[in-house]
N, C-alpha and C positions, 0 to 999 in steps of 0.2 A: 358685291357682297354675296350674292347668290352663287356665283362661280366658286368663290372661296369655300363656302359651306359644302358645296357638292364635292370639291376636291378633298376636303377634310373627311367627309363621310366615306368617300371611296377609299381613302387611305386607312381609315379606321376599319373598314370591312376587310381590306387586304391583310392588315396586321392581325385581325381576329382570325381570319382563315389560316394564316401561317401558324398562329399559336395553337389552334385546334388541331392542325396537322401534326405538329410536334408532340403535343400532349397525348393525342389520341393514338399516335403511332401509325405510320403507313404500313400497309401490308406488302408493298413491293420492294422491301429491303433485302430480299434474298433469303435463302434457307440456311441460316447460320448453323443450326444444329446438324444439318446434313453435311456441311463442310467439316464440322468438327468430327463427326463420325467417320467420314472418309479419311481424314488425317490420322485419327487414332487407329483405324484399321490398317492403313498403309504402314504406320510405325510398327504395329504388331506383326505384320507379315515380314517386314524387314528384320525385326528382332528374331523371329522364329527361324527364318532362313539363315541368318547370321549364326545363330546358335547351332543349327544342324549342319550347315555346310561352310562354316567360316574358314576353316583351314583350306578347303578346296578353292573357295573364292579368292583367298589371298594368293594361293599358288597360281590360279588362272590369271589374276591381275599381274603378278610378277612375270609370268611367261609372256603375256601380251606386251608389257613394257620392254621386256628383253628382246622381243622380236622386231621392234621398231628400229629402223636404221636411218641414218642421216640421208638427206637427198643427194643423189649422185654416187652413192656407194654401191 
């Protein structure tokens, strides 16, 4: 009976520790706001570059695809 009580007590402590970890929130989950900021900044840079040099970028891409030839030619 003593072994069963010890096992139940140990299980109760483990469950309690898991709940406290979830509710309290762990600090090792990463820097989500930093990743959001990086993503938004990247999207902003792409948007600005596309607005300023969009025609030239399309032309460069078309030229690059046009210069590719099949193997053996």
